[in-house]
Every structure is written in C-alpha cells, then in structure tokens.
VOBA-1610 file (N, C-alpha, C; in pm, whole numbers, padded with zeros to 5 digits, always signed):
BEGIN
Met-04852+02030-00005Met-04728+02091+00036Met-04743+02148+00173Ile-04639+02125+00252Ile-04637+02176+00390Ile-04514+02258+00414Ser-04512+02338+00518Ser-04396+02419+00550Ser-04306+02343+00644Gly-04178+02366+00627Gly-04078+02299+00711Gly-03939+02332+00665Lys-03841+02252+00709Lys-03702+02273+00672Lys-03665+02176+00562Cys-03617+02226+00447Cys-03576+02147+00334Cys-03448+02068+00370Ile-03446+01941+00340Ile-03327+01859+00376Ile-03214+01880+00275Val-03242+01940+00162Val-03137+01962+00065Val-03071+02100+00079Cys-03151+02205+00078Cys-03094+02339+00086Cys-03099+02394+00230Glu-03163+02322+00324Glu-03171+02356+00466Glu-03236+02496+00492Ala-03327+02536+00403Ala-03402+02659+00420Ala-03546+02630+00464Asp-03605+02728+00530Asp-03747+02714+00570Asp-03833+02749+00449Lys-03904+02653+00396Lys-03985+02672+00276Lys-04105+02583+00282Asn-04188+02588+00179Asn-04297+02493+00162Asn-04248+02384+00066Gly-04295+02261+00090Gly-04249+02153+00003Gly-04319+02022+00034Phe-04258+01914-00013Phe-04313+01779-00001Phe-04258+01714+00126Pro-04345+01649+00205Pro-04299+01593+00334Pro-04208+01473+00321Ile-04120+01460+00415Ile-04032+01340+00427Ile-04109+01233+00502Ile-04100+01110+00460Ile-04169+00999+00520Ile-04092+00959+00646Glu-04162+00956+00759Glu-04099+00923+00886Glu-04078+00768+00890Asp-03953+00726+00879Asp-03924+00583+00887Asp-03844+00553+01012Ala-03799+00429+01024Ala-03729+00389+01147Ala-03603+00467+01170Val-03528+00497+01062Val-03404+00572+01078Val-03431+00714+01127Ile-03530+00780+01069Ile-03562+00917+01114Ile-03612+00916+01259Arg-03696+00818+01294Arg-03741+00809+01431Arg-03625+00785+01528Ala-03528+00699+01487Ala-03413+00671+01573Ala-03329+00797+01592Ile-03308+00873+01484Ile-03229+00994+01493Ile-03299+01095+01584Arg-03431+01105+01568Arg-03509+01199+01654Arg-03499+01158+01801Ala-03504+01022+01827Ala-03499+00977+01966Ala-03362+01005+02029Val-03256+00987+01951Val-03122+01015+02001Val-03106+01165+02028Lys-03157+01248+01936Lys-03146+01394+01957Lys-03230+01438+02076Lys-03346+01376+02094Lys-03430+01409+02209Lys-03361+01370+02338Gly-03297+01251+02338Gly-03229+01206+02455Gly-03110+01296+02491Leu-03044+01354+02390Leu-02931+01442+02413Leu-02974+01587+02427Lys-03106+01610+02424Lys-03163+01746+02435Lys-03114+01837+02323Met-03103+01781+02201Met-03062+01856+02084Met-03175+01872+01982Ala-03289+01813+02013Ala-03406+01810+01918Ala-03456+01952+01895Lys-03480+01985+01769Lys-03535+02116+01729Lys-03681+02104+01692Gly-03728+01981+01663Gly-03867+01963+01627Gly-03904+02013+01487Asn-03811+02014+01397Asn-03838+02060+01261Asn-03922+01956+01183Thr-04004+02010+01095Thr-04075+01924+00999Thr-03987+01918+00875Leu-03946+01799+00837Leu-03854+01786+00723Leu-03931+01776+00593Ile-03884+01851+00495Ile-03952+01852+00364Ile-03843+01856+00253Val-03893+01844+00129Val-03810+01871+00011Val-03880+01981-00064Cys-03816+02094-00079Cys-03879+02207-00151Cys-03881+02176-00299Ala-03974+02244-00370Ala-03993+02216-00514Ala-03868+02246-00593Ser-03788+02342-00554Ser-03669+02377-00629Ser-03556+02275-00613Cys-03562+02193-00508Cys-03457+02095-00477Cys-03493+01953-00512Val-03611+01928-00573Val-03657+01791-00595Val-03561+01712-00685Glu-03509+01774-00789Glu-03416+01703-00880Glu-03291+01660-00808Gln-03233+01750-00726Gln-03115+01714-00648Gln-03150+01602-00546Tyr-03268+01611-00486Tyr-03316+01510-00393Tyr-03323+01375-00463Lys-03382+01371-00581Lys-03399+01245-00654Lys-03264+01180-00684Lys-03165+01263-00719Lys-03030+01209-00747Lys-02968+01147-00623Lys-02976+01221-00510Lys-02916+01170-00387Lys-02993+01045-00336Arg-03124+01043-00352Arg-03200+00926-00310Arg-03163+00803-00397Ser-03148+00823-00528Ser-03114+00711-00613Ser-02971+00661-00581Asp-02881+00754-00545Asp-02746+00707-00504Asp-02756+00621-00377Phe-02840+00660-00284Phe-02859+00577-00162Phe-02916+00442-00198Glu-03017+00438-00282Glu-03078+00312-00322Glu-02980+00220-00391Lys-02892+00277-00475Lys-02788+00197-00542Lys-02692+00141-00439Ala-02653+00224-00340Ala-02559+00176-00236Ala-02626+00067-00155Leu-02753+00079-00125Leu-02827-00020-00053Leu-02821-00155-00123Val-02842-00155-00255Val-02838-00277-00332Val-02699-00335-00337Gln-02596-00246-00355Gln-02459-00295-00362Gln-02416-00358-00234Tyr-02441-00292-00121Tyr-02402-00351+00010Tyr-02483-00478+00039Gly-02606-00482-00001Gly-02686-00603+00019Gly-02630-00721-00061Leu-02589-00695-00188Leu-02532-00801-00268Leu-02395-00845-00211Leu-02318-00749-00166Leu-02189-00782-00110Leu-02207-00868+00016Gly-02301-00831+00101Gly-02329-00907+00223Gly-02378-01049+00188Ala-02467-01059+00092Ala-02520-01191+00053Ala-02407-01277-00007Phe-02321-01218-00087Phe-02208-01294-00145Phe-02117-01347-00034Leu-02085-01259+00061Leu-01998-01296+00171Leu-02062-01408+00250Leu-02191-01399+00279Leu-02264-01501+00349Leu-02257-01634+00275Leu-02275-01629+00147Leu-02266-01749+00063Leu-02128-01811+00068Ile-02028-01728+00058Ile-01889-01774+00065Ile-01859-01841+00198Leu-01898-01774+00307Leu-01861-01824+00440Leu-01941-01947+00483Val-02062-01966+00427Val-02145-02079+00468Val-02139-02193+00368Ala-02154-02163+00239Ala-02167-02272+00142Ala-02032-02332+00099Val-01930-02254+00084Val-01800-02304+00036Val-01741-02409+00129Pro-01742-02387+00262Pro-01685-02493+00350Pro-01766-02625+00339Leu-01895-02616+00314Leu-01975-02737+00299Leu-01937-02814+00171Phe-01909-02739+00067Phe-01873-02803-00061Phe-01736-02864-00061Ile-01646-02813+00021Ile-01510-02871+00023Ile-01494-02976+00131Gly-01605-03019+00186Gly-01599-03128+00278Gly-01603-03092+00423Gly-01627-02966+00458Gly-01632-02926+00594Gly-01765-02964+00658Ser-01777-02951+00786Ser-01898-02984+00857Ser-01975-02852+00879Phe-02106-02871+00904Phe-02195-02762+00936Phe-02165-02714+01078Asn-02135-02585+01092Asn-02102-02529+01222Asn-02192-02409+01246Phe-02275-02416+01349Phe-02369-02308+01376Phe-02297-02176+01407Ala-02188-02182+01473Ala-02110-02061+01510Ala-02062-01991+01384Thr-02019-02065+01284Thr-01973-02008+01158Thr-02092-01938+01086Val-02206-02005+01085Val-02324-01950+01018Val-02366-01821+01088Ala-02369-01821+01223Ala-02407-01703+01299Ala-02310-01587+01276Thr-02182-01620+01272Thr-02079-01516+01246Thr-02092-01457+01106Ala-02120-01546+01011Ala-02135-01503+00871Ala-02260-01411+00857Val-02366-01447+00923Val-02490-01365+00916Val-02464-01228+00982Leu-02397-01226+01096Leu-02364-01099+01161Leu-02274-01013+01073Leu-02177-01073+01009Leu-02083-01000+00924Leu-02159-00946+00800Ala-02250-01025+00745Ala-02332-00980+00631Ala-02420-00864+00672Leu-02481-00871+00789Leu-02564-00761+00837Leu-02484-00636+00864Leu-02362-00651+00916Leu-02273-00539+00938Leu-02237-00470+00807Ile-02205-00549+00706Ile-02173-00489+00574Ile-02296-00414+00517Phe-02414-00480+00531Phe-02536-00418+00484Phe-02563-00288+00561Ala-02529-00281+00689Ala-02550-00165+00771Ala-02461-00045+00725Phe-02354-00072+00654Phe-02272+00037+00603Phe-02350+00127+00508Ser-02454+00079+00453Ser-02537+00161+00358Ser-02600+00277+00434Ile-02609+00270+00567Ile-02672+00376+00642Ile-02588+00504+00632Phe-02460+00494+00605Phe-02377+00613+00590Phe-02414+00696+00466Arg-02484+00633+00372Arg-02530+00705+00252Arg-02681+00729+00258Tyr-02742+00715+00379Tyr-02886+00723+00394Tyr-02940+00859+00350Tyr-03048+00853+00272Tyr-03123+00970+00232Tyr-03269+00932+00239Pro-03347+01000+00324Pro-03485+00958+00350Pro-03575+00969+00228Ala-03684+00893+00234Ala-03783+00895+00124Ala-03876+01015+00149Ala-03925+01067+00038Ala-04020+01177+00045Ala-04149+01144-00031Asp-04258+01200+00011Asp-04385+01182-00057Asp-04398+01294-00160Leu-04363+01259-00285Leu-04362+01357-00393Leu-04495+01358-00471Thr-04603+01322-00404Thr-04733+01320-00468Thr-04769+01463-00512Gly-04801+01475-00638Gly-04839+01608-00693Gly-04723+01681-00753Tyr-04603+01623-00748Tyr-04487+01691-00810Tyr-04495+01681-00962Val-04479+01796-01025Val-04478+01803-01171Val-04341+01858-01211Pro-04263+01778-01288Pro-04130+01829-01328Pro-04145+01955-01410Pro-04052+02050-01391Pro-04061+02178-01464Pro-04041+02153-01613Ala-04113+02228-01693Ala-04095+02221-01836Ala-03960+02279-01874Pro-03898+02228-01980Pro-03771+02286-02020Pro-03787+02433-02061Thr-03692+02516-02027Thr-03698+02655-02059Thr-03678+02673-02209Thr-03707+02791-02256Thr-03691+02819-02401Thr-03545+02813-02439Ala-03454+02848-02350Ala-03313+02838-02381Ala-03267+02693-02398Gln-03320+02604-02312Gln-03288+02462-02324Gln-03347+02404-02449Gln-03472+02442-02483Gln-03534+02394-02606Gln-03458+02440-02727Gly-03413+02570-02727Gly-03340+02626-02837Gly-03207+02554-02857Ala-03140+02525-02747Ala-03010+02457-02757Ala-03029+02314-02810Ala-03134+02247-02767Ala-03159+02111-02814Ala-03194+02111-02962Ser-03276+02207-03006Ser-03310+02210-03147Ser-03192+02251-03232Gln-03107+02338-03185Gln-02987+02379-03257Gln-02890+02261-03270Ala-02875+02182-03164Ala-02786+02065-03168Ala-02839+01962-03266Ala-02973+01950-03271Ala-03030+01852-03365Ala-03015+01901-03509Ala-03019+02032-03531Ala-03006+02088-03665Ala-02865+02075-03718Thr-02765+02088-03629Thr-02628+02083-03673Thr-02571+01943-03682Ser-02631+01848-03619Ser-02581+01713-03619Ser-02644+01631-03733Pro-02565+01594-03834Pro-02625+01519-03944Pro-02666+01379-03905Ala-02607+01322-03799Ala-02644+01189-03759Ala-02785+01186-03700Leu-02828+01301-03645Leu-02960+01305-03586Leu-03070+01340-03684Gln-03034+01382-03805Gln-03130+01416-03908Gln-03195+01289-03963Pro-03324+01292-03988Pro-03390+01172-04044Pro-03337+01148-04186Gln-03302+01024-04213Gln-03254+00983-04344Gln-03358+00904-04416Pro-03375+00927-04548Pro-03472+00845-04619Pro-03425+00699-04624Ala-03519+00608-04619Ala-03485+00468-04627Ala-03443+00429-04767Pro-03339+00347-04784Pro-03299+00304-04918Pro-03408+00213-04981Arg-03417+00220-05112Arg-03518+00141-05182Arg-03474-00004-05193Asn-03345-00026-05212Asn-03293-00163-05217Asn-03152-00164-05165Leu-03093-00279-05149Leu-02960-00288-05092Leu-02853-00227-05179Leu-02865-00236-05312Leu-02762-00181-05395Leu-02761-00030-05396Ser-02874+00032-05371Ser-02880+00177-05368Ser-02810+00232-05242Met-02784+00148-05143Met-02717+00191-05026Met-02565+00218-05051Phe-02510+00154-05151Phe-02365+00168-05180Phe-02342+00210-05327Pro-02397+00324-05373Pro-02381+00360-05513Pro-02235+00396-05545Ala-02163+00454-05452Ala-02027+00499-05482Ala-01938+00377-05502Lys-01954+00275-05428Lys-01870+00154-05437Lys-01893+00083-05570Ala-02020+00071-05614Ala-02050+00009-05742Ala-01991+00091-05856His-01997+00222-05845His-01941+00307-05948His-01789+00291-05954Glu-01722+00284-05840Glu-01579+00268-05838Glu-01537+00136-05901Asn-01610+00027-05876Asn-01581-00101-05936Asn-01590-00095-06087Arg-01695-00028-06140Arg-01709-00018-06287Arg-01595+00064-06346Gln-01555+00171-06278Gln-01444+00256-06327Gln-01315+00175-06328Gln-01289+00094-06228Gln-01167+00016-06224Gln-01164-00088-06335Glu-01275-00150-06364Glu-01284-00249-06472Glu-01260-00185-06605Lys-01314-00068-06628Lys-01293+00002-06756Lys-01148+00046-06773Ser-01084+00095-06667Ser-00948+00141-06676Ser-00851+00027-06702Arg-00885-00095-06661Arg-00797-00209-06686Arg-00821-00271-06825Gly-00922-00224-06888Gly-00954-00275-07018Gly-01034-00407-07010Gln-01088-00437-06898Gln-01165-00558-06883Gln-01311-00533-06910Lys-01377-00635-06951Lys-01520-00624-06972Lys-01589-00636-06835Pro-01696-00561-06818Pro-01764-00575-06691Pro-01818-00714-06670Ala-01824-00754-06549Ala-01868-00892-06516Ala-02016-00907-06556Val-02049-01025-06607Val-02185-01051-06651Val-02254-01135-06538Lys-02370-01091-06501Lys-02447-01160-06399Lys-02514-01284-06462Lys-02541-01378-06377Lys-02611-01500-06426Lys-02744-01461-06487Gly-02775-01526-06595Gly-02904-01503-06659Gly-02902-01388-06757Glu-02790-01310-06765Glu-02780-01203-06864Glu-02702-01251-06983Lys-02729-01196-07099Lys-02655-01229-07219Lys-02535-01139-07235Lys-02428-01196-07296Lys-02310-01115-07324Lys-02338-01029-07446Lys-02282-00914-07452Lys-02302-00825-07566Lys-02193-00848-07667
//
C-alpha cells in the first residue's frame, strides 16, 4: 500500500496503486502541456475498493459492447456489399475500419483505470449482516432443507388421498392395479 490520492473518494490516503497505462500517460502529458499537472500518485483506498470494482466492471462491459458494435458495423459495411454482388472497394473498407475504431473509442468516455489490488482481502461480513442473513434463512421456508422423498408416490400424498375420497363418495370401487386381485 502506498500513499496518494484515491480516485474514488478523492481523499489523500494509503491504498492500492493505479496501473499507469497509455490513457493515464496521455492525460498526464496533456495536463503537463497545459501546466495543470499536480503530480498526484493515484490509488484506490481500502474503503473504496468495492465501489472501484463496480465502476471498473462497468467500464469493461462498455468496452466489450462498443467493440462488438464496431465489429458488427465493420462486418455489415464490408461483407454485405460483397454478398449482394458489389465489388471490393478499398475506400469502403478503410472508411468502415475508421468508423469501427471511432465507435470503439467511445468506450473511453466510461474509462476507469486498472489498479493493482495485490494483497486486498475483502472485509468479512459484519455481525449485523450475518444476523440478517440467518434471520432471512430462518423465516423463508423455501430456503429450509427439505427431506428427500422416498419414492414418487410419497411426493403427492394429498392428491392420492383426494382421489380415494372421490371414488368412495361416488360409490365406485377403487381402481385395481395390474397384477392385484379383486376383493
């Protein structure tokens, strides 16, 4: 853990370092060129790790979505004209690639840098959270363990009993199974 500025809560704390990638280096270069650079060490503090993980996963999902959208558009603009009898045109392919890259670049608006979370141990649930979970399990009958039925007929005892009662009330004899003798 190192000291620096947390990217989630923006406080000066100790935490896990942010990995310097091309986007971070580009932002630092632009800020340095505009004389706005503060020279902060970027971190994620231990109390903000869960929020960080959620924001990072949102960015990764957006990255995949924009990538798939760009690839689909590239496929549509390049392959479909060839299938309907068009000719191969380098300008169309170049334009399609540029458009796909532009769409993929939109994911930068949701950018959230990667952090080195080596050594992070998720906090254990508090006693209040454990108590609430055990109380919910105790009140919910669906979550209670049920004994396994011994055979299929024992799973529906009420239905079999209702059928016998209906047969008796109509004055009919109960149905005889194959292989049994009539009384």
